[in-house]
mmCIF file of the N, C-alpha and C atoms, coordinates in Angstrom:
data_MODEL
# 
_entry.id   MODEL 
# 
loop_
_atom_site.group_PDB 
_atom_site.id 
_atom_site.type_symbol 
_atom_site.label_atom_id 
_atom_site.label_alt_id 
_atom_site.label_comp_id 
_atom_site.label_asym_id 
_atom_site.label_entity_id 
_atom_site.label_seq_id 
_atom_site.pdbx_PDB_ins_code 
_atom_site.Cartn_x 
_atom_site.Cartn_y 
_atom_site.Cartn_z 
_atom_site.occupancy 
_atom_site.B_iso_or_equiv 
_atom_site.pdbx_formal_charge 
_atom_site.auth_seq_id 
_atom_site.auth_comp_id 
_atom_site.auth_asym_id 
_atom_site.auth_atom_id 
_atom_site.pdbx_PDB_model_num 
ATOM 1   N N  . UNK A 1 1  ? 60.260 -67.547 26.223 1.00 0.00 ? 1  UNK A N  1 
ATOM 2   C CA . UNK A 1 1  ? 60.450 -66.172 25.795 1.00 0.00 ? 1  UNK A CA 1 
ATOM 3   C C  . UNK A 1 1  ? 61.641 -65.579 26.551 1.00 0.00 ? 1  UNK A C  1 
ATOM 4   N N  . UNK A 1 2  ? 62.528 -64.873 25.845 1.00 0.00 ? 2  UNK A N  1 
ATOM 5   C CA . UNK A 1 2  ? 63.709 -64.327 26.511 1.00 0.00 ? 2  UNK A CA 1 
ATOM 6   C C  . UNK A 1 2  ? 63.391 -63.017 27.232 1.00 0.00 ? 2  UNK A C  1 
ATOM 7   N N  . UNK A 1 3  ? 64.343 -62.554 28.034 1.00 0.00 ? 3  UNK A N  1 
ATOM 8   C CA . UNK A 1 3  ? 64.085 -61.369 28.845 1.00 0.00 ? 3  UNK A CA 1 
ATOM 9   C C  . UNK A 1 3  ? 63.934 -60.110 27.996 1.00 0.00 ? 3  UNK A C  1 
ATOM 10  N N  . UNK A 1 4  ? 64.625 -60.039 26.853 1.00 0.00 ? 4  UNK A N  1 
ATOM 11  C CA . UNK A 1 4  ? 64.480 -58.869 25.979 1.00 0.00 ? 4  UNK A CA 1 
ATOM 12  C C  . UNK A 1 4  ? 63.063 -58.789 25.414 1.00 0.00 ? 4  UNK A C  1 
ATOM 13  N N  . UNK A 1 5  ? 62.511 -59.922 25.022 1.00 0.00 ? 5  UNK A N  1 
ATOM 14  C CA . UNK A 1 5  ? 61.135 -59.957 24.519 1.00 0.00 ? 5  UNK A CA 1 
ATOM 15  C C  . UNK A 1 5  ? 60.161 -59.539 25.615 1.00 0.00 ? 5  UNK A C  1 
ATOM 16  N N  . UNK A 1 6  ? 60.414 -59.983 26.845 1.00 0.00 ? 6  UNK A N  1 
ATOM 17  C CA . UNK A 1 6  ? 59.558 -59.592 27.972 1.00 0.00 ? 6  UNK A CA 1 
ATOM 18  C C  . UNK A 1 6  ? 59.621 -58.092 28.208 1.00 0.00 ? 6  UNK A C  1 
ATOM 19  N N  . UNK A 1 7  ? 60.831 -57.513 28.138 1.00 0.00 ? 7  UNK A N  1 
ATOM 20  C CA . UNK A 1 7  ? 60.990 -56.068 28.317 1.00 0.00 ? 7  UNK A CA 1 
ATOM 21  C C  . UNK A 1 7  ? 60.230 -55.305 27.239 1.00 0.00 ? 7  UNK A C  1 
ATOM 22  N N  . UNK A 1 8  ? 60.300 -55.803 26.014 1.00 0.00 ? 8  UNK A N  1 
ATOM 23  C CA . UNK A 1 8  ? 59.601 -55.155 24.902 1.00 0.00 ? 8  UNK A CA 1 
ATOM 24  C C  . UNK A 1 8  ? 58.097 -55.157 25.152 1.00 0.00 ? 8  UNK A C  1 
ATOM 25  N N  . UNK A 1 9  ? 57.562 -56.280 25.569 1.00 0.00 ? 9  UNK A N  1 
ATOM 26  C CA . UNK A 1 9  ? 56.123 -56.377 25.857 1.00 0.00 ? 9  UNK A CA 1 
ATOM 27  C C  . UNK A 1 9  ? 55.741 -55.414 26.975 1.00 0.00 ? 9  UNK A C  1 
ATOM 28  N N  . UNK A 1 10 ? 56.528 -55.392 28.035 1.00 0.00 ? 10 UNK A N  1 
ATOM 29  C CA . UNK A 1 10 ? 56.254 -54.504 29.172 1.00 0.00 ? 10 UNK A CA 1 
ATOM 30  C C  . UNK A 1 10 ? 56.317 -53.045 28.747 1.00 0.00 ? 10 UNK A C  1 
ATOM 31  N N  . UNK A 1 11 ? 57.341 -52.685 27.955 1.00 0.00 ? 11 UNK A N  1 
ATOM 32  C CA . UNK A 1 11 ? 57.475 -51.302 27.506 1.00 0.00 ? 11 UNK A CA 1 
ATOM 33  C C  . UNK A 1 11 ? 56.327 -50.892 26.586 1.00 0.00 ? 11 UNK A C  1 
ATOM 34  N N  . UNK A 1 12 ? 55.872 -51.794 25.740 1.00 0.00 ? 12 UNK A N  1 
ATOM 35  C CA . UNK A 1 12 ? 54.720 -51.485 24.884 1.00 0.00 ? 12 UNK A CA 1 
ATOM 36  C C  . UNK A 1 12 ? 53.474 -51.261 25.740 1.00 0.00 ? 12 UNK A C  1 
ATOM 37  N N  . UNK A 1 13 ? 53.301 -52.071 26.768 1.00 0.00 ? 13 UNK A N  1 
ATOM 38  C CA . UNK A 1 13 ? 52.150 -51.903 27.666 1.00 0.00 ? 13 UNK A CA 1 
ATOM 39  C C  . UNK A 1 13 ? 52.227 -50.552 28.378 1.00 0.00 ? 13 UNK A C  1 
ATOM 40  N N  . UNK A 1 14 ? 53.433 -50.158 28.798 1.00 0.00 ? 14 UNK A N  1 
ATOM 41  C CA . UNK A 1 14 ? 53.617 -48.861 29.452 1.00 0.00 ? 14 UNK A CA 1 
ATOM 42  C C  . UNK A 1 14 ? 53.277 -47.719 28.508 1.00 0.00 ? 14 UNK A C  1 
ATOM 43  N N  . UNK A 1 15 ? 53.684 -47.843 27.243 1.00 0.00 ? 15 UNK A N  1 
ATOM 44  C CA . UNK A 1 15 ? 53.382 -46.810 26.248 1.00 0.00 ? 15 UNK A CA 1 
ATOM 45  C C  . UNK A 1 15 ? 51.877 -46.676 26.063 1.00 0.00 ? 15 UNK A C  1 
ATOM 46  N N  . UNK A 1 16 ? 51.191 -47.793 25.900 1.00 0.00 ? 16 UNK A N  1 
ATOM 47  C CA . UNK A 1 16 ? 49.736 -47.765 25.691 1.00 0.00 ? 16 UNK A CA 1 
ATOM 48  C C  . UNK A 1 16 ? 49.044 -47.139 26.900 1.00 0.00 ? 16 UNK A C  1 
ATOM 49  N N  . UNK A 1 17 ? 49.426 -47.518 28.099 1.00 0.00 ? 17 UNK A N  1 
ATOM 50  C CA . UNK A 1 17 ? 48.813 -46.960 29.307 1.00 0.00 ? 17 UNK A CA 1 
ATOM 51  C C  . UNK A 1 17 ? 49.086 -45.458 29.402 1.00 0.00 ? 17 UNK A C  1 
ATOM 52  N N  . UNK A 1 18 ? 50.315 -45.056 29.091 1.00 0.00 ? 18 UNK A N  1 
ATOM 53  C CA . UNK A 1 18 ? 50.678 -43.634 29.133 1.00 0.00 ? 18 UNK A CA 1 
ATOM 54  C C  . UNK A 1 18 ? 49.812 -42.838 28.164 1.00 0.00 ? 18 UNK A C  1 
ATOM 55  N N  . UNK A 1 19 ? 49.659 -43.348 26.940 1.00 0.00 ? 19 UNK A N  1 
ATOM 56  C CA . UNK A 1 19 ? 48.852 -42.648 25.937 1.00 0.00 ? 19 UNK A CA 1 
ATOM 57  C C  . UNK A 1 19 ? 47.377 -42.618 26.316 1.00 0.00 ? 19 UNK A C  1 
ATOM 58  N N  . UNK A 1 20 ? 46.886 -43.679 26.954 1.00 0.00 ? 20 UNK A N  1 
ATOM 59  C CA . UNK A 1 20 ? 45.494 -43.686 27.428 1.00 0.00 ? 20 UNK A CA 1 
ATOM 60  C C  . UNK A 1 20 ? 45.266 -42.556 28.426 1.00 0.00 ? 20 UNK A C  1 
ATOM 61  N N  . UNK A 1 21 ? 46.248 -42.345 29.301 1.00 0.00 ? 21 UNK A N  1 
ATOM 62  C CA . UNK A 1 21 ? 46.122 -41.345 30.358 1.00 0.00 ? 21 UNK A CA 1 
ATOM 63  C C  . UNK A 1 21 ? 46.411 -39.924 29.890 1.00 0.00 ? 21 UNK A C  1 
ATOM 64  N N  . UNK A 1 22 ? 47.356 -39.765 28.973 1.00 0.00 ? 22 UNK A N  1 
ATOM 65  C CA . UNK A 1 22 ? 47.825 -38.429 28.585 1.00 0.00 ? 22 UNK A CA 1 
ATOM 66  C C  . UNK A 1 22 ? 47.242 -37.911 27.282 1.00 0.00 ? 22 UNK A C  1 
ATOM 67  N N  . UNK A 1 23 ? 46.757 -38.785 26.420 1.00 0.00 ? 23 UNK A N  1 
ATOM 68  C CA . UNK A 1 23 ? 46.282 -38.342 25.113 1.00 0.00 ? 23 UNK A CA 1 
ATOM 69  C C  . UNK A 1 23 ? 47.442 -38.251 24.131 1.00 0.00 ? 23 UNK A C  1 
ATOM 70  N N  . UNK A 1 24 ? 47.416 -37.261 23.246 1.00 0.00 ? 24 UNK A N  1 
ATOM 71  C CA . UNK A 1 24 ? 48.478 -37.106 22.246 1.00 0.00 ? 24 UNK A CA 1 
ATOM 72  C C  . UNK A 1 24 ? 49.796 -36.746 22.901 1.00 0.00 ? 24 UNK A C  1 
ATOM 73  N N  . UNK A 1 25 ? 50.868 -37.452 22.501 1.00 0.00 ? 25 UNK A N  1 
ATOM 74  C CA . UNK A 1 25 ? 52.189 -37.214 23.093 1.00 0.00 ? 25 UNK A CA 1 
ATOM 75  C C  . UNK A 1 25 ? 53.284 -37.318 22.048 1.00 0.00 ? 25 UNK A C  1 
ATOM 76  N N  . UNK A 1 26 ? 54.401 -36.633 22.346 1.00 0.00 ? 26 UNK A N  1 
ATOM 77  C CA . UNK A 1 26 ? 55.587 -36.712 21.505 1.00 0.00 ? 26 UNK A CA 1 
ATOM 78  C C  . UNK A 1 26 ? 56.453 -37.892 21.940 1.00 0.00 ? 26 UNK A C  1 
ATOM 79  N N  . UNK A 1 27 ? 57.294 -38.354 21.022 1.00 0.00 ? 27 UNK A N  1 
ATOM 80  C CA . UNK A 1 27 ? 58.209 -39.464 21.306 1.00 0.00 ? 27 UNK A CA 1 
ATOM 81  C C  . UNK A 1 27 ? 59.059 -39.165 22.540 1.00 0.00 ? 27 UNK A C  1 
ATOM 82  N N  . UNK A 1 28 ? 59.615 -37.962 22.616 1.00 0.00 ? 28 UNK A N  1 
ATOM 83  C CA . UNK A 1 28 ? 60.508 -37.619 23.721 1.00 0.00 ? 28 UNK A CA 1 
ATOM 84  C C  . UNK A 1 28 ? 59.812 -37.735 25.073 1.00 0.00 ? 28 UNK A C  1 
ATOM 85  N N  . UNK A 1 29 ? 58.551 -37.300 25.140 1.00 0.00 ? 29 UNK A N  1 
ATOM 86  C CA . UNK A 1 29 ? 57.792 -37.378 26.405 1.00 0.00 ? 29 UNK A CA 1 
ATOM 87  C C  . UNK A 1 29 ? 57.544 -38.831 26.807 1.00 0.00 ? 29 UNK A C  1 
ATOM 88  N N  . UNK A 1 30 ? 57.195 -39.650 25.828 1.00 0.00 ? 30 UNK A N  1 
ATOM 89  C CA . UNK A 1 30 ? 56.932 -41.066 26.098 1.00 0.00 ? 30 UNK A CA 1 
ATOM 90  C C  . UNK A 1 30 ? 58.221 -41.761 26.527 1.00 0.00 ? 30 UNK A C  1 
ATOM 91  N N  . UNK A 1 31 ? 59.305 -41.518 25.790 1.00 0.00 ? 31 UNK A N  1 
ATOM 92  C CA . UNK A 1 31 ? 60.597 -42.125 26.108 1.00 0.00 ? 31 UNK A CA 1 
ATOM 93  C C  . UNK A 1 31 ? 61.085 -41.752 27.490 1.00 0.00 ? 31 UNK A C  1 
ATOM 94  N N  . UNK A 1 32 ? 60.919 -40.488 27.847 1.00 0.00 ? 32 UNK A N  1 
ATOM 95  C CA . UNK A 1 32 ? 61.334 -40.027 29.172 1.00 0.00 ? 32 UNK A CA 1 
ATOM 96  C C  . UNK A 1 32 ? 60.544 -40.749 30.262 1.00 0.00 ? 32 UNK A C  1 
ATOM 97  N N  . UNK A 1 33 ? 59.251 -40.914 30.046 1.00 0.00 ? 33 UNK A N  1 
ATOM 98  C CA . UNK A 1 33 ? 58.397 -41.579 31.027 1.00 0.00 ? 33 UNK A CA 1 
ATOM 99  C C  . UNK A 1 33 ? 58.809 -43.029 31.252 1.00 0.00 ? 33 UNK A C  1 
ATOM 100 N N  . UNK A 1 34 ? 59.106 -43.768 30.161 1.00 0.00 ? 34 UNK A N  1 
ATOM 101 C CA . UNK A 1 34 ? 59.425 -45.187 30.332 1.00 0.00 ? 34 UNK A CA 1 
ATOM 102 C C  . UNK A 1 34 ? 60.925 -45.460 30.432 1.00 0.00 ? 34 UNK A C  1 
ATOM 103 N N  . UNK A 1 35 ? 61.743 -44.414 30.281 1.00 0.00 ? 35 UNK A N  1 
ATOM 104 C CA . UNK A 1 35 ? 63.184 -44.566 30.474 1.00 0.00 ? 35 UNK A CA 1 
ATOM 105 C C  . UNK A 1 35 ? 63.920 -45.152 29.279 1.00 0.00 ? 35 UNK A C  1 
ATOM 106 N N  . UNK A 1 36 ? 63.425 -44.869 28.072 1.00 0.00 ? 36 UNK A N  1 
ATOM 107 C CA . UNK A 1 36 ? 64.074 -45.360 26.857 1.00 0.00 ? 36 UNK A CA 1 
ATOM 108 C C  . UNK A 1 36 ? 64.510 -44.187 25.989 1.00 0.00 ? 36 UNK A C  1 
ATOM 109 N N  . UNK A 1 37 ? 65.459 -44.442 25.109 1.00 0.00 ? 37 UNK A N  1 
ATOM 110 C CA . UNK A 1 37 ? 65.879 -43.422 24.158 1.00 0.00 ? 37 UNK A CA 1 
ATOM 111 C C  . UNK A 1 37 ? 64.731 -43.125 23.200 1.00 0.00 ? 37 UNK A C  1 
ATOM 112 N N  . UNK A 1 38 ? 64.799 -41.970 22.576 1.00 0.00 ? 38 UNK A N  1 
ATOM 113 C CA . UNK A 1 38 ? 63.774 -41.621 21.585 1.00 0.00 ? 38 UNK A CA 1 
ATOM 114 C C  . UNK A 1 38 ? 63.774 -42.614 20.430 1.00 0.00 ? 38 UNK A C  1 
ATOM 115 N N  . UNK A 1 39 ? 64.967 -43.070 20.031 1.00 0.00 ? 39 UNK A N  1 
ATOM 116 C CA . UNK A 1 39 ? 65.060 -44.017 18.911 1.00 0.00 ? 39 UNK A CA 1 
ATOM 117 C C  . UNK A 1 39 ? 64.351 -45.329 19.240 1.00 0.00 ? 39 UNK A C  1 
ATOM 118 N N  . UNK A 1 40 ? 64.605 -45.874 20.418 1.00 0.00 ? 40 UNK A N  1 
ATOM 119 C CA . UNK A 1 40 ? 63.970 -47.139 20.811 1.00 0.00 ? 40 UNK A CA 1 
ATOM 120 C C  . UNK A 1 40 ? 62.459 -46.947 20.999 1.00 0.00 ? 40 UNK A C  1 
ATOM 121 N N  . UNK A 1 41 ? 62.080 -45.826 21.582 1.00 0.00 ? 41 UNK A N  1 
ATOM 122 C CA . UNK A 1 41 ? 60.663 -45.525 21.774 1.00 0.00 ? 41 UNK A CA 1 
ATOM 123 C C  . UNK A 1 41 ? 59.955 -45.457 20.432 1.00 0.00 ? 41 UNK A C  1 
ATOM 124 N N  . UNK A 1 42 ? 60.595 -44.827 19.453 1.00 0.00 ? 42 UNK A N  1 
ATOM 125 C CA . UNK A 1 42 ? 60.014 -44.695 18.116 1.00 0.00 ? 42 UNK A CA 1 
ATOM 126 C C  . UNK A 1 42 ? 59.792 -46.068 17.483 1.00 0.00 ? 42 UNK A C  1 
ATOM 127 N N  . UNK A 1 43 ? 60.756 -46.984 17.641 1.00 0.00 ? 43 UNK A N  1 
ATOM 128 C CA . UNK A 1 43 ? 60.618 -48.348 17.107 1.00 0.00 ? 43 UNK A CA 1 
ATOM 129 C C  . UNK A 1 43 ? 59.390 -49.027 17.719 1.00 0.00 ? 43 UNK A C  1 
ATOM 130 N N  . UNK A 1 44 ? 59.253 -48.924 19.026 1.00 0.00 ? 44 UNK A N  1 
ATOM 131 C CA . UNK A 1 44 ? 58.112 -49.543 19.701 1.00 0.00 ? 44 UNK A CA 1 
ATOM 132 C C  . UNK A 1 44 ? 56.793 -48.897 19.265 1.00 0.00 ? 44 UNK A C  1 
ATOM 133 N N  . UNK A 1 45 ? 56.803 -47.583 19.090 1.00 0.00 ? 45 UNK A N  1 
ATOM 134 C CA . UNK A 1 45 ? 55.592 -46.893 18.637 1.00 0.00 ? 45 UNK A CA 1 
ATOM 135 C C  . UNK A 1 45 ? 55.186 -47.350 17.239 1.00 0.00 ? 45 UNK A C  1 
ATOM 136 N N  . UNK A 1 46 ? 56.162 -47.486 16.341 1.00 0.00 ? 46 UNK A N  1 
ATOM 137 C CA . UNK A 1 46 ? 55.835 -47.951 14.988 1.00 0.00 ? 46 UNK A CA 1 
ATOM 138 C C  . UNK A 1 46 ? 55.259 -49.368 15.026 1.00 0.00 ? 46 UNK A C  1 
ATOM 139 N N  . UNK A 1 47 ? 55.773 -50.217 15.910 1.00 0.00 ? 47 UNK A N  1 
ATOM 140 C CA . UNK A 1 47 ? 55.219 -51.568 16.057 1.00 0.00 ? 47 UNK A CA 1 
ATOM 141 C C  . UNK A 1 47 ? 53.776 -51.495 16.571 1.00 0.00 ? 47 UNK A C  1 
ATOM 142 N N  . UNK A 1 48 ? 53.520 -50.589 17.508 1.00 0.00 ? 48 UNK A N  1 
ATOM 143 C CA . UNK A 1 48 ? 52.164 -50.427 18.041 1.00 0.00 ? 48 UNK A CA 1 
ATOM 144 C C  . UNK A 1 48 ? 51.218 -49.854 16.983 1.00 0.00 ? 48 UNK A C  1 
ATOM 145 N N  . UNK A 1 49 ? 51.743 -48.991 16.113 1.00 0.00 ? 49 UNK A N  1 
ATOM 146 C CA . UNK A 1 49 ? 50.936 -48.475 14.996 1.00 0.00 ? 49 UNK A CA 1 
ATOM 147 C C  . UNK A 1 49 ? 50.568 -49.631 14.074 1.00 0.00 ? 49 UNK A C  1 
ATOM 148 N N  . UNK A 1 50 ? 51.560 -50.476 13.748 1.00 0.00 ? 50 UNK A N  1 
ATOM 149 C CA . UNK A 1 50 ? 51.303 -51.643 12.897 1.00 0.00 ? 50 UNK A CA 1 
ATOM 150 C C  . UNK A 1 50 ? 50.284 -52.587 13.523 1.00 0.00 ? 50 UNK A C  1 
ATOM 151 N N  . UNK A 1 51 ? 50.290 -52.669 14.868 1.00 0.00 ? 51 UNK A N  1 
ATOM 152 C CA . UNK A 1 51 ? 49.350 -53.535 15.585 1.00 0.00 ? 51 UNK A CA 1 
ATOM 153 C C  . UNK A 1 51 ? 47.961 -52.913 15.716 1.00 0.00 ? 51 UNK A C  1 
ATOM 154 N N  . UNK A 1 52 ? 47.833 -51.644 15.307 1.00 0.00 ? 52 UNK A N  1 
ATOM 155 C CA . UNK A 1 52 ? 46.547 -50.963 15.388 1.00 0.00 ? 52 UNK A CA 1 
ATOM 156 C C  . UNK A 1 52 ? 46.197 -50.421 16.761 1.00 0.00 ? 52 UNK A C  1 
ATOM 157 N N  . UNK A 1 53 ? 47.185 -50.318 17.654 1.00 0.00 ? 53 UNK A N  1 
ATOM 158 C CA . UNK A 1 53 ? 46.927 -49.856 19.017 1.00 0.00 ? 53 UNK A CA 1 
ATOM 159 C C  . UNK A 1 53 ? 47.208 -48.373 19.204 1.00 0.00 ? 53 UNK A C  1 
ATOM 160 N N  . UNK A 1 54 ? 48.018 -47.817 18.286 1.00 0.00 ? 54 UNK A N  1 
ATOM 161 C CA . UNK A 1 54 ? 48.422 -46.415 18.372 1.00 0.00 ? 54 UNK A CA 1 
ATOM 162 C C  . UNK A 1 54 ? 48.269 -45.790 16.992 1.00 0.00 ? 54 UNK A C  1 
ATOM 163 N N  . UNK A 1 55 ? 47.926 -44.505 16.983 1.00 0.00 ? 55 UNK A N  1 
ATOM 164 C CA . UNK A 1 55 ? 47.744 -43.769 15.732 1.00 0.00 ? 55 UNK A CA 1 
ATOM 165 C C  . UNK A 1 55 ? 48.710 -42.590 15.698 1.00 0.00 ? 55 UNK A C  1 
ATOM 166 N N  . UNK A 1 56 ? 49.247 -42.284 14.517 1.00 0.00 ? 56 UNK A N  1 
ATOM 167 C CA . UNK A 1 56 ? 50.115 -41.125 14.326 1.00 0.00 ? 56 UNK A CA 1 
ATOM 168 C C  . UNK A 1 56 ? 49.255 -39.931 13.945 1.00 0.00 ? 56 UNK A C  1 
ATOM 169 N N  . UNK A 1 57 ? 49.520 -38.799 14.593 1.00 0.00 ? 57 UNK A N  1 
ATOM 170 C CA . UNK A 1 57 ? 48.818 -37.561 14.302 1.00 0.00 ? 57 UNK A CA 1 
ATOM 171 C C  . UNK A 1 57 ? 49.863 -36.512 13.923 1.00 0.00 ? 57 UNK A C  1 
ATOM 172 N N  . UNK A 1 58 ? 49.750 -35.940 12.725 1.00 0.00 ? 58 UNK A N  1 
ATOM 173 C CA . UNK A 1 58 ? 50.687 -34.908 12.290 1.00 0.00 ? 58 UNK A CA 1 
ATOM 174 C C  . UNK A 1 58 ? 51.906 -35.478 11.599 1.00 0.00 ? 58 UNK A C  1 
ATOM 175 N N  . UNK A 1 59 ? 52.779 -34.566 11.167 1.00 0.00 ? 59 UNK A N  1 
ATOM 176 C CA . UNK A 1 59 ? 53.990 -34.939 10.441 1.00 0.00 ? 59 UNK A CA 1 
ATOM 177 C C  . UNK A 1 59 ? 55.202 -34.212 11.008 1.00 0.00 ? 59 UNK A C  1 
ATOM 178 N N  . UNK A 1 60 ? 56.369 -34.783 10.746 1.00 0.00 ? 60 UNK A N  1 
ATOM 179 C CA . UNK A 1 60 ? 57.620 -34.121 11.112 1.00 0.00 ? 60 UNK A CA 1 
ATOM 180 C C  . UNK A 1 60 ? 57.702 -33.792 12.580 1.00 0.00 ? 60 UNK A C  1 
ATOM 181 N N  . UNK A 1 61 ? 58.133 -32.556 12.860 1.00 0.00 ? 61 UNK A N  1 
ATOM 182 C CA . UNK A 1 61 ? 58.337 -32.141 14.251 1.00 0.00 ? 61 UNK A CA 1 
ATOM 183 C C  . UNK A 1 61 ? 57.041 -32.063 15.049 1.00 0.00 ? 61 UNK A C  1 
ATOM 184 N N  . UNK A 1 62 ? 55.934 -31.921 14.379 1.00 0.00 ? 62 UNK A N  1 
ATOM 185 C CA . UNK A 1 62 ? 54.657 -31.824 15.091 1.00 0.00 ? 62 UNK A CA 1 
ATOM 186 C C  . UNK A 1 62 ? 53.987 -33.184 15.284 1.00 0.00 ? 62 UNK A C  1 
ATOM 187 N N  . UNK A 1 63 ? 54.686 -34.257 14.899 1.00 0.00 ? 63 UNK A N  1 
ATOM 188 C CA . UNK A 1 63 ? 54.110 -35.609 15.013 1.00 0.00 ? 63 UNK A CA 1 
ATOM 189 C C  . UNK A 1 63 ? 53.848 -35.964 16.469 1.00 0.00 ? 63 UNK A C  1 
ATOM 190 N N  . UNK A 1 64 ? 52.663 -36.505 16.700 1.00 0.00 ? 64 UNK A N  1 
ATOM 191 C CA . UNK A 1 64 ? 52.268 -36.982 18.025 1.00 0.00 ? 64 UNK A CA 1 
ATOM 192 C C  . UNK A 1 64 ? 51.707 -38.391 17.853 1.00 0.00 ? 64 UNK A C  1 
ATOM 193 N N  . UNK A 1 65 ? 51.600 -39.088 18.957 1.00 0.00 ? 65 UNK A N  1 
ATOM 194 C CA . UNK A 1 65 ? 51.040 -40.442 18.963 1.00 0.00 ? 65 UNK A CA 1 
ATOM 195 C C  . UNK A 1 65 ? 49.858 -40.466 19.899 1.00 0.00 ? 65 UNK A C  1 
ATOM 196 N N  . UNK A 1 66 ? 48.854 -41.254 19.505 1.00 0.00 ? 66 UNK A N  1 
ATOM 197 C CA . UNK A 1 66 ? 47.587 -41.273 20.230 1.00 0.00 ? 66 UNK A CA 1 
ATOM 198 C C  . UNK A 1 66 ? 47.106 -42.705 20.354 1.00 0.00 ? 66 UNK A C  1 
ATOM 199 N N  . UNK A 1 67 ? 46.598 -43.069 21.520 1.00 0.00 ? 67 UNK A N  1 
ATOM 200 C CA . UNK A 1 67 ? 46.014 -44.412 21.704 1.00 0.00 ? 67 UNK A CA 1 
ATOM 201 C C  . UNK A 1 67 ? 44.738 -44.497 20.887 1.00 0.00 ? 67 UNK A C  1 
ATOM 202 N N  . UNK A 1 68 ? 44.526 -45.637 20.238 1.00 0.00 ? 68 UNK A N  1 
ATOM 203 C CA . UNK A 1 68 ? 43.328 -45.834 19.402 1.00 0.00 ? 68 UNK A CA 1 
ATOM 204 C C  . UNK A 1 68 ? 42.230 -46.454 20.240 1.00 0.00 ? 68 UNK A C  1 
# 
C-alpha cells in the first residue's frame, strides 16, 4: 500500500473519531481539525457515507455530517 493510501485511511479514521466525539459537524470544522481542505474533506466524507460509516443531515449550506 502506498503512502497516499495510508494517509487516506488515517484521515478517514480521524474523521470518524471526530464525529463520534463532536456529533453533527460541518465540512469546514472537520477539515480544520484534520488539516485538510474542505474539498478533500468532502471527498473523504462522501466515501465514508458510501461505506455506511457517516450520514448526511440537511441540505446545502446547512448540511452536516454525523457518525452512524
